[in-house]
N, C-alpha and C positions, 0 to 999 in steps of 0.2 A: 505495499499499500504509500503511494507516495506521502511526504509530509504535510500537516495542514499546510492548504495553501493560501497565502495572502495575494488579496484582491487587488492587480495592477489598477491605479488609477487613467485617467483616460490620457495623458498626456504620456506616461511610459506606455499603453498598449496604443496610444497611436505611431511611436515609434518602434516598437515591432512591425508593424503592420507597414510603413515606410521602409525598416529595415531590409525587409523581404522585397518589396518593390523595387530598392537601390539594387539590389546582388541578381534579379531576373533581368532588370531593365539592363544590367552590362554583361549578362553571360554571354559569351562566345555563340555565334548558332552550331558550331561544331562540340560544344559542352563546356570548353574550359569557363573557368572563374580567373576574368584577371583581376592581379592583386590590386591596383591600383588606375582606372583607366585615362587618369590624366597627369599621372606623376611624371614626371622626365626619367627617372631610373627606371619603376617598373614598367611604363607603359607598355603594354603589347606582348608583356610574357603572364606565365600562370605560374604558378606554385603549388605541388602536389599538398605541402602541408599547409599553407595558407586555404590551399580549397579544400582539400579533405576535413578543415575546421568547419567551410564555411557550407559544405555542401551538409556535412551532420547538423549545423544550424536549419540550412533551409529543410530539409527531413522531418529535423522535430519538430517544426511550424507546421507540417504537413503537405509538403511542396516536394512529394516522392519521383513527379518528372524530372523537375529541375537538376535535383540529386541523381539522380540517373543515367542523364545525359551527361553530367559531370562524371562520374563513373563510368562510361562509355568511354569517355575522353581520352583517360586515363589507362584504360584495357588498350586504347588505339595506339598509343605512346608506347607501352612496354614491349607490346606484341610487335612491334616494328623495330626492338631491340634486342628482342630475343639473341639474335647470335652476335649480337655484342656482347651481353651477359654470359653465355656461352662461353664465349672466347676470353672474355676475365675469369669466368671460374678456373679454364684450363688450365691459365697462367698459375694462377693461384693453387690447386694442385700439382703442378710439377714445381710449389718451391717459388715460385718469383710472385713479388708484392708489383700491382700492377702499378703506374704514374700515377698520381691523381687526376692528371689531366685525362687518363683513358677512362677512367671512371663517369657513370651516368652523371648529368649534369642534375641537379636540386627546381632549374626550372626551363620552362621551356616557353616557345612563341605558342599563338590560341591558334595555331595550326600543327602544333604538335611536335615542331622541330628544334633541332639543339639553336640556343640563340647565337647571335655573331659578336653581341658586345661582351667584355672580359667580365666576367663576374668570380665568386668566389664558390665554386660551384661542386664541388663533394661533400653531398650532408645525405646521409642515410633516414635522417629521421622522418623525410617526408613519403618515403615508400612502407614505412611499420604506419606510419599514422593513415594514409592512405587504406592500408588493408584495414585496419581498426575501422573507420570510419565508413567501408563498403560493409562489411558485416554487420554490424549497428544499422543500417540502414534498409539491408536486405531483410533484417530479423523484423525492423520496426515496421516492416510495410509487407510482409510477409514476402516477400520475392525470390526468385529462384536465381540464386548464387549461380549454377552453371552460367549465365550469360555472361558471366565475368571472368572464367574460369581461367583462360587462355593467361592473361594479363596478372593475376592470380600469382600463377606455376611462373613467369620472369621472377616477380616481386618478391617472391619464396627463395628461389632460387638463388636470388641477387642477397639478400638480405643473410642468409643463413653462410652463406659462404664467407660475407666481409664486413657482419657486425660488430668484431670485436675491432676494427680498422679505427684509428683516430681520423676526425675529419671533424669540419666545420658543423659549429651549434645553429642554434633555430636563429641567429642573429649573425650567421656568415663571419663566426671572431674563431681565433682560438684553434686550428685545424692540427696542432698538434697534441690536443688535449681526445680523452674519451669522455662523453658527457652524459652524464646522467636522464637528463631529459629526452637526450636521443638512444641513449638505451634504452629507457619508458618507452617513450614510440614506438623502438622497435620489437621488443618486449609484448607490447598490447597487441602487435598486428599477427607475429607469429603466435601467439597462443587464438587470437580471435580466429586463426585460418585453420591451428589444431585440431584434429579430433573430428571435423565437420564432414570427412567424405569430399571435399571440394579440390582436394591434390592426392596424385596416387601416393600409395603408402610409404615408399622413401621419402618424399619431399614432405609427409604429413609427421613421420616420425624426426627428420632435419629440423623442423617449424617446431617441434614439440621439445626435442632436446635445445636446444638452442634457447628459446624463450626460458627453461630453467638454468640453463649456466650465465643467463643474462641477470639474472634474479639472486642466485648465487654469487656473482661476481659485484653488484650494487652494494649485495647487504654484506662484504665483507670487505669493500674497499670505496662504495660511497656514499658512507655515513660517518658523519663526525656529531659528537653532542647531543644525540638523539636525533639528527632530522638527515637528510637527503644532503648532497652538496653539489654544485656546479658540475665540478667532474671529478673523477676519480682520484684520489690524493690529498685533496683540497677542503679546507671548511668555510667557505664561501658560499653563499649563495644567489639561487639566480629567479626570479619569478615564472619562468617556464617548467620547473621542478612541483609547480604545483599541478600540473597534468598527469607524474607520475602516479597521483592520488587517486584524484577525479578529472579526465575517466579512465586512466590508463590502467590501473590499479596492481604498479609494480608493488605498491602497500595499498592494502586496504585500508579502506578510510578508520575502522575499529583498532588498527595497529597505531599503540603509541607513538611509532616513530612518524607515522600522517600526521595525525595531530600537532606534533611536534614542528614538522615541516611546514605546515601553513601557520602556523603561529609563528616561525622565526621569520617566513616570508614577509608575514601581513607585518611583523614588528620594525624590521629593518629596512623594507622597502615598498609601504603604502603609506601614505599621506594625507588622512582625509578622505581616504577606500581608494583614493588615486595612486596605482599602483606602476612601482618604476621595472625595469628590466632586471640590473644590477646596479651595484653602490658604483663602482668606477664608470658606469656607461659616459660616453660625451658625444653619443650620437643626435644632432640638432638641443645639444645642451644635456641630454640625460633629461627628457620627461619624463611624465607619466603617461602610462598606453590604457584606452580603454578597452580593448580586447585581455590584456592581464588582468585589469579588476573584476571584468566579466569574469576569466577566470578563477582569480579569487574566491570571487561571489559565489560559484559553480561549488567550489569545494568547500567552503562554509557552510555551504545548505547539505551539503556532505554530511556535517558537522553537527548538525541538529540546527545550525544558526542563521534560522531564518529573515530576523531582523540585519543582520549581518548581510547576508547576499542580496536583500532588497536594497540597503542602502548602497550598495555597489550597484546595481543596476539602476538606480537613479545618479549616484554619481557619473555613470559611462553616460548617460541620456543626459546628462546635463551638459555635455562636450559637444553634442551636434549642433550643427549653424540652424539658421534660420528655415530653412529645407530638409532640416533631417538627417544631413549628411554627416558622419562620423570621421574621424579622423585618425590616423595613427598613432599621432601623440599628442600633446597639448603643453603647453609650457610653464605651467602655472607655478611649479616647484622642478627648478631646476636645478640638477646635481651639479653640471660645470657648465654655466651659463655664459661662460668664454670661450665657449667649443658652439656658440650655437650660428653665428654669425656664418664661421666656416662654412657650414653644410647647406646654407641658404644659399651662400654664394654660389655652391658647385651645383649641388640640385632643384634649389625653388624654393617656394616652402614645405614644410610640411604634406605629406600625402592627405588628399580629401575628397573622396571617398576611398577610405582601406574596406574590402570589403569582408576582408577576416574582420572586423571592428564589428560589420554587421553580423556577420555569422555569430559569432561570440554574443552579442547581445539579442541575437534570439533564441541562443541556445540558454543563456541563465533566462530569459524572459517566461522562455516556455516550460524550464524546469521550477519554476517559481509559482506556475501556472500548473504543476502535476500533468504536465503533457509530454509526450514525445521520449517516455522512458527516465530512467535514473541520469 
Protein backbone atom coordinates (compact mmCIF):
# COMPACT_ATOMS: atom_id res chain seq x y z
CA UNK A 1 0.00 0.00 0.00
CA UNK A 2 1.30 3.51 -0.75
CA UNK A 3 1.82 5.90 2.15
CA UNK A 4 -0.90 8.40 3.00
CA UNK A 5 -0.88 10.77 0.06
CA UNK A 6 -0.80 14.53 0.45
CA UNK A 7 -2.92 16.30 -2.12
CA UNK A 8 -0.93 18.61 -4.36
CA UNK A 9 -2.27 22.12 -4.60
CA UNK A 10 -3.32 23.63 -7.91
CA UNK A 11 0.10 25.12 -8.65
CA UNK A 12 1.99 21.88 -8.07
CA UNK A 13 -0.59 19.96 -10.09
CA UNK A 14 -0.45 22.45 -12.95
CA UNK A 15 3.33 22.14 -13.10
CA UNK A 16 2.96 18.37 -13.26
CA UNK A 17 0.83 18.76 -16.37
CA UNK A 18 3.21 21.34 -17.82
CA UNK A 19 6.21 19.10 -17.15
CA UNK A 20 4.65 16.28 -19.11
CA UNK A 21 3.71 18.65 -21.91
CA UNK A 22 7.26 20.04 -22.06
CA UNK A 23 8.74 16.56 -22.35
CA UNK A 24 6.41 15.31 -25.08
CA UNK A 25 6.67 18.60 -26.97
CA UNK A 26 10.41 18.17 -27.32
CA UNK A 27 10.57 14.40 -27.75
CA UNK A 28 12.08 13.63 -31.13
CA UNK A 29 9.76 11.74 -33.53
CA UNK A 30 12.30 8.89 -33.46
CA UNK A 31 11.84 8.58 -29.69
CA UNK A 32 14.86 10.33 -28.16
CA UNK A 33 14.45 12.86 -25.37
CA UNK A 34 16.85 15.74 -26.04
CA UNK A 35 18.62 16.69 -22.84
CA UNK A 36 17.99 20.41 -23.28
CA UNK A 37 16.57 21.44 -26.66
CA UNK A 38 17.95 25.00 -26.70
CA UNK A 39 21.17 24.82 -24.63
CA UNK A 40 24.33 25.21 -26.71
CA UNK A 41 26.37 22.33 -25.31
CA UNK A 42 23.50 19.81 -25.16
CA UNK A 43 21.45 20.78 -28.20
CA UNK A 44 20.82 17.90 -30.57
CA UNK A 45 21.94 15.21 -28.14
CA UNK A 46 20.23 12.63 -25.96
CA UNK A 47 21.71 10.75 -23.01
CA UNK A 48 20.64 7.26 -21.95
CA UNK A 49 20.86 8.34 -18.28
CA UNK A 50 18.84 11.55 -18.55
CA UNK A 51 16.37 9.96 -20.92
CA UNK A 52 15.87 6.88 -18.77
CA UNK A 53 14.88 9.03 -15.80
CA UNK A 54 12.65 11.17 -18.04
CA UNK A 55 11.02 8.05 -19.45
CA UNK A 56 10.43 6.74 -15.94
CA UNK A 57 8.71 9.96 -14.93
CA UNK A 58 6.56 9.97 -18.06
CA UNK A 59 5.70 6.30 -17.53
CA UNK A 60 4.68 6.96 -13.92
CA UNK A 61 2.55 9.87 -15.11
CA UNK A 62 0.68 7.37 -17.28
CA UNK A 63 2.07 8.10 -20.75
CA UNK A 64 3.18 4.61 -21.75
CA UNK A 65 3.43 5.49 -25.44
CA UNK A 66 6.03 8.23 -25.03
CA UNK A 67 8.19 6.12 -22.73
CA UNK A 68 7.95 3.12 -25.05
CA UNK A 69 9.13 5.23 -27.99
CA UNK A 70 12.20 6.21 -25.98
CA UNK A 71 12.92 2.59 -25.15
CA UNK A 72 12.50 1.72 -28.83
CA UNK A 73 15.08 4.39 -29.67
CA UNK A 74 17.55 3.06 -27.09
CA UNK A 75 17.11 -0.46 -28.41
CA UNK A 76 17.86 0.72 -31.93
CA UNK A 77 20.97 2.57 -30.77
CA UNK A 78 22.28 -0.54 -29.04
CA UNK A 79 21.42 -3.06 -31.74
CA UNK A 80 23.34 -0.98 -34.26
CA UNK A 81 26.38 -1.32 -31.98
CA UNK A 82 26.16 -5.03 -31.25
CA UNK A 83 29.26 -5.86 -33.30
CA UNK A 84 31.21 -3.08 -31.60
CA UNK A 85 30.33 -4.43 -28.17
CA UNK A 86 31.29 -7.92 -29.31
CA UNK A 87 34.68 -6.61 -30.43
CA UNK A 88 35.23 -4.82 -27.12
CA UNK A 89 34.34 -7.95 -25.19
CA UNK A 90 36.70 -9.99 -27.33
CA UNK A 91 39.55 -7.64 -26.47
CA UNK A 92 38.72 -7.88 -22.77
CA UNK A 93 38.55 -11.68 -22.91
CA UNK A 94 42.08 -11.69 -24.36
CA UNK A 95 43.29 -9.62 -21.42
CA UNK A 96 43.47 -6.34 -23.33
CA UNK A 97 41.81 -3.25 -21.90
CA UNK A 98 40.06 -1.25 -24.65
CA UNK A 99 41.04 2.40 -24.87
CA UNK A 100 38.52 4.82 -23.42
CA UNK A 101 37.75 6.31 -26.81
CA UNK A 102 36.76 2.86 -28.09
CA UNK A 103 33.94 2.46 -25.58
CA UNK A 104 30.29 3.29 -26.24
CA UNK A 105 29.54 6.99 -25.90
CA UNK A 106 27.29 8.39 -23.20
CA UNK A 107 25.29 10.60 -25.54
CA UNK A 108 24.03 10.23 -29.09
CA UNK A 109 22.48 12.45 -31.70
CA UNK A 110 18.72 12.35 -31.90
CA UNK A 111 19.10 10.10 -34.93
CA UNK A 112 21.05 7.65 -32.77
CA UNK A 113 24.48 8.37 -34.26
CA UNK A 114 27.72 9.00 -32.41
CA UNK A 115 28.33 12.69 -31.84
CA UNK A 116 31.03 14.65 -33.62
CA UNK A 117 31.67 17.13 -30.82
CA UNK A 118 34.32 16.24 -28.22
CA UNK A 119 32.76 15.02 -24.97
CA UNK A 120 33.59 13.16 -21.75
CA UNK A 121 32.07 10.06 -23.19
CA UNK A 122 32.88 6.82 -21.36
CA UNK A 123 30.10 6.46 -18.77
CA UNK A 124 28.48 3.19 -17.78
CA UNK A 125 25.63 4.37 -15.58
CA UNK A 126 23.29 5.29 -18.43
CA UNK A 127 23.11 1.74 -19.72
CA UNK A 128 22.27 0.36 -16.28
CA UNK A 129 19.74 3.11 -15.67
CA UNK A 130 18.11 2.33 -19.00
CA UNK A 131 17.71 -1.37 -18.15
CA UNK A 132 16.17 -0.48 -14.79
CA UNK A 133 13.82 2.10 -16.32
CA UNK A 134 12.78 -0.27 -19.10
CA UNK A 135 11.85 -3.14 -16.79
CA UNK A 136 9.98 -0.82 -14.41
CA UNK A 137 8.05 0.63 -17.36
CA UNK A 138 7.11 -2.75 -18.79
CA UNK A 139 5.94 -4.04 -15.41
CA UNK A 140 3.98 -0.89 -14.68
CA UNK A 141 2.04 -1.03 -17.94
CA UNK A 142 2.01 -4.82 -18.42
CA UNK A 143 4.06 -4.67 -21.61
CA UNK A 144 5.96 -7.51 -23.26
CA UNK A 145 9.69 -6.97 -22.65
CA UNK A 146 10.53 -9.12 -25.66
CA UNK A 147 9.89 -6.01 -27.76
CA UNK A 148 13.23 -4.68 -26.44
CA UNK A 149 15.11 -7.95 -26.04
CA UNK A 150 17.83 -7.28 -28.62
CA UNK A 151 18.81 -4.00 -26.98
CA UNK A 152 18.77 -5.62 -23.56
CA UNK A 153 21.15 -8.33 -24.76
CA UNK A 154 23.68 -5.76 -25.99
CA UNK A 155 23.45 -3.72 -22.78
CA UNK A 156 23.90 -6.82 -20.63
CA UNK A 157 26.89 -7.94 -22.71
CA UNK A 158 28.49 -4.52 -22.33
CA UNK A 159 27.84 -4.07 -18.61
CA UNK A 160 28.81 -7.56 -17.51
CA UNK A 161 32.13 -7.16 -19.34
CA UNK A 162 33.04 -3.66 -18.16
CA UNK A 163 31.13 -2.81 -14.97
CA UNK A 164 34.32 -2.77 -12.88
CA UNK A 165 36.10 -0.26 -15.16
CA UNK A 166 36.78 3.29 -13.93
CA UNK A 167 34.80 5.81 -15.97
CA UNK A 168 33.30 9.29 -15.86
CA UNK A 169 30.54 9.85 -13.29
CA UNK A 170 27.07 11.35 -13.77
CA UNK A 171 28.67 14.76 -14.12
CA UNK A 172 31.30 13.79 -16.72
CA UNK A 173 34.09 14.08 -14.17
CA UNK A 174 36.75 11.98 -12.39
CA UNK A 175 37.25 9.23 -15.00
CA UNK A 176 39.95 7.54 -12.94
CA UNK A 177 37.50 6.54 -10.20
CA UNK A 178 34.89 3.84 -9.73
CA UNK A 179 31.82 5.81 -8.70
CA UNK A 180 29.28 4.35 -6.32
CA UNK A 181 26.33 5.95 -8.12
CA UNK A 182 27.55 4.40 -11.37
CA UNK A 183 27.90 1.01 -9.71
CA UNK A 184 24.44 1.43 -8.21
CA UNK A 185 22.92 2.13 -11.64
CA UNK A 186 24.60 -0.91 -13.19
CA UNK A 187 23.53 -3.04 -10.22
CA UNK A 188 19.92 -1.92 -10.63
CA UNK A 189 19.87 -2.59 -14.35
CA UNK A 190 21.43 -6.03 -14.19
CA UNK A 191 19.31 -7.07 -11.24
CA UNK A 192 16.16 -5.90 -13.03
CA UNK A 193 16.96 -8.11 -16.02
CA UNK A 194 18.14 -11.14 -14.06
CA UNK A 195 15.74 -14.03 -13.53
CA UNK A 196 13.06 -12.83 -15.99
CA UNK A 197 13.82 -15.12 -18.91
CA UNK A 198 14.44 -12.01 -21.00
CA UNK A 199 17.96 -13.08 -21.97
CA UNK A 200 19.47 -16.52 -22.42
CA UNK A 201 20.83 -18.49 -19.48
CA UNK A 202 24.52 -17.49 -19.81
CA UNK A 203 23.65 -13.78 -19.98
CA UNK A 204 21.17 -14.14 -17.14
CA UNK A 205 23.73 -15.84 -14.93
CA UNK A 206 26.35 -13.24 -15.81
CA UNK A 207 23.93 -10.42 -14.99
CA UNK A 208 22.98 -11.85 -11.61
CA UNK A 209 26.59 -12.66 -10.76
CA UNK A 210 27.77 -9.15 -11.68
CA UNK A 211 24.99 -7.55 -9.62
CA UNK A 212 26.01 -9.57 -6.58
CA UNK A 213 29.67 -8.69 -7.07
CA UNK A 214 28.85 -4.99 -7.41
CA UNK A 215 26.94 -4.93 -4.16
CA UNK A 216 29.71 -6.83 -2.38
CA UNK A 217 32.32 -4.39 -3.70
CA UNK A 218 30.36 -1.30 -2.65
CA UNK A 219 29.70 -2.65 0.84
CA UNK A 220 33.41 -3.40 1.22
CA UNK A 221 34.89 -0.21 -0.27
CA UNK A 222 32.11 2.33 -0.84
CA UNK A 223 30.95 3.03 2.70
CA UNK A 224 32.48 5.42 5.23
CA UNK A 225 30.94 6.70 8.44
CA UNK A 226 27.95 4.45 7.86
CA UNK A 227 27.01 6.06 4.50
CA UNK A 228 27.72 5.49 0.83
CA UNK A 229 30.59 7.48 -0.67
CA UNK A 230 31.14 9.41 -3.89
CA UNK A 231 33.60 6.79 -5.17
CA UNK A 232 35.35 3.77 -3.76
CA UNK A 233 37.85 4.62 -1.05
CA UNK A 234 36.78 8.19 -0.20
CA UNK A 235 34.58 9.64 2.53
CA UNK A 236 33.01 12.36 0.36
CA UNK A 237 29.40 12.30 -0.76
CA UNK A 238 27.55 13.26 -3.92
CA UNK A 239 23.82 13.81 -4.37
CA UNK A 240 23.76 11.14 -7.08
CA UNK A 241 24.24 8.60 -4.26
CA UNK A 242 20.59 9.09 -3.36
CA UNK A 243 19.66 6.98 -6.38
CA UNK A 244 21.47 4.02 -4.80
CA UNK A 245 18.65 3.91 -2.24
CA UNK A 246 15.60 5.06 -4.20
CA UNK A 247 15.15 3.92 -6.88
CA UNK A 248 18.11 1.58 -7.43
CA UNK A 249 17.88 -0.31 -4.12
CA UNK A 250 21.58 -1.02 -3.83
CA UNK A 251 20.68 -0.40 -0.21
CA UNK A 252 17.08 -0.94 0.81
CA UNK A 253 15.46 2.05 2.53
CA UNK A 254 15.19 0.14 5.83
CA UNK A 255 18.98 -0.41 5.88
CA UNK A 256 20.54 1.98 8.43
CA UNK A 257 23.26 2.80 5.89
CA UNK A 258 20.57 3.97 3.46
CA UNK A 259 19.01 6.33 6.00
CA UNK A 260 22.47 7.61 6.91
CA UNK A 261 23.29 8.25 3.26
CA UNK A 262 20.13 10.29 2.77
CA UNK A 263 20.74 12.17 6.03
CA UNK A 264 24.36 13.04 5.20
CA UNK A 265 23.55 14.14 1.65
CA UNK A 266 20.74 16.33 2.96
CA UNK A 267 22.85 17.85 5.73
CA UNK A 268 25.89 18.55 3.56
CA UNK A 269 24.38 19.38 0.19
CA UNK A 270 20.83 20.72 0.67
CA UNK A 271 20.15 24.35 1.60
CA UNK A 272 16.49 25.24 2.14
CA UNK A 273 15.73 21.94 0.33
CA UNK A 274 17.62 22.96 -2.85
CA UNK A 275 20.27 20.31 -3.41
CA UNK A 276 23.82 20.74 -4.71
CA UNK A 277 25.71 18.04 -6.60
CA UNK A 278 28.79 17.94 -4.32
CA UNK A 279 30.72 20.42 -2.21
CA UNK A 280 33.60 21.05 -4.63
CA UNK A 281 31.28 21.79 -7.57
CA UNK A 282 32.24 24.80 -9.69
CA UNK A 283 30.01 24.22 -12.74
CA UNK A 284 28.08 27.48 -13.23
CA UNK A 285 29.26 28.38 -9.73
CA UNK A 286 27.95 25.19 -8.13
CA UNK A 287 24.24 25.88 -7.88
CA UNK A 288 21.26 23.86 -6.66
CA UNK A 289 19.62 21.34 -8.99
CA UNK A 290 15.83 20.82 -9.13
CA UNK A 291 16.26 17.24 -10.36
CA UNK A 292 18.47 16.39 -7.36
CA UNK A 293 16.03 18.08 -5.01
CA UNK A 294 13.29 15.86 -6.43
CA UNK A 295 15.56 12.84 -6.02
CA UNK A 296 16.08 13.84 -2.38
CA UNK A 297 12.32 14.19 -1.95
CA UNK A 298 11.74 10.76 -3.47
CA UNK A 299 14.15 9.28 -0.94
CA UNK A 300 12.59 11.17 1.95
CA UNK A 301 9.22 9.79 0.91
CA UNK A 302 10.69 6.30 0.89
CA UNK A 303 11.84 6.89 4.47
CA UNK A 304 8.36 8.02 5.51
CA UNK A 305 8.99 11.79 5.53
CA UNK A 306 6.07 12.99 3.41
CA UNK A 307 6.36 16.59 4.62
CA UNK A 308 10.02 16.69 3.62
CA UNK A 309 9.23 15.20 0.23
CA UNK A 310 6.47 17.72 -0.39
CA UNK A 311 8.82 20.56 0.60
CA UNK A 312 11.32 19.31 -1.98
CA UNK A 313 8.65 19.24 -4.67
CA UNK A 314 7.57 22.78 -3.82
CA UNK A 315 11.16 24.04 -3.89
CA UNK A 316 11.63 22.50 -7.33
CA UNK A 317 8.35 23.98 -8.56
CA UNK A 318 9.41 27.41 -7.36
CA UNK A 319 12.36 27.32 -9.79
CA UNK A 320 10.07 27.21 -12.83
CA UNK A 321 9.73 30.33 -14.94
CA UNK A 322 6.41 31.90 -15.87
CA UNK A 323 5.88 29.36 -18.66
CA UNK A 324 6.58 26.41 -16.34
CA UNK A 325 10.08 25.62 -17.67
CA UNK A 326 12.52 24.10 -15.17
CA UNK A 327 16.27 24.75 -15.39
CA UNK A 328 19.26 22.49 -14.85
CA UNK A 329 20.35 24.49 -11.79
CA UNK A 330 19.73 27.80 -10.07
CA UNK A 331 22.13 30.31 -8.54
CA UNK A 332 20.41 31.21 -5.26
CA UNK A 333 23.16 29.58 -3.18
CA UNK A 334 26.36 29.14 -5.15
CA UNK A 335 29.22 27.09 -3.75
CA UNK A 336 31.80 28.75 -6.01
CA UNK A 337 30.33 32.04 -7.26
CA UNK A 338 33.62 33.12 -8.77
CA UNK A 339 33.27 30.40 -11.40
CA UNK A 340 29.79 31.27 -12.64
CA UNK A 341 30.80 33.84 -15.25
CA UNK A 342 33.31 31.59 -16.98
CA UNK A 343 30.62 29.01 -17.75
CA UNK A 344 28.15 31.65 -18.91
CA UNK A 345 30.81 32.98 -21.25
CA UNK A 346 31.61 29.46 -22.50
CA UNK A 347 28.11 28.01 -23.00
CA UNK A 348 25.57 30.77 -22.31
CA UNK A 349 22.95 30.89 -19.58
CA UNK A 350 22.02 27.74 -17.63
CA UNK A 351 20.03 25.16 -19.60
CA UNK A 352 16.24 25.74 -19.50
CA UNK A 353 14.25 23.63 -19.99
CA UNK A 354 16.19 20.60 -18.88
CA UNK A 355 14.00 17.59 -19.58
CA UNK A 356 15.61 15.58 -16.78
CA UNK A 357 14.38 18.22 -14.30
CA UNK A 358 10.85 17.84 -15.63
CA UNK A 359 11.09 14.04 -15.56
CA UNK A 360 12.16 14.00 -11.92
CA UNK A 361 9.42 16.49 -11.05
CA UNK A 362 6.90 14.07 -12.57
CA UNK A 363 8.39 11.20 -10.58
CA UNK A 364 8.19 12.92 -7.22
CA UNK A 365 4.76 14.44 -7.90
CA UNK A 366 3.25 11.10 -8.88
CA UNK A 367 4.96 9.35 -5.96
CA UNK A 368 3.43 11.83 -3.55
CA UNK A 369 0.05 11.18 -5.12
CA UNK A 370 0.55 7.42 -4.81
CA UNK A 371 0.57 6.98 -8.60
CA UNK A 372 2.98 4.90 -10.66
CA UNK A 373 4.45 2.58 -8.03
CA UNK A 374 7.22 2.99 -5.51
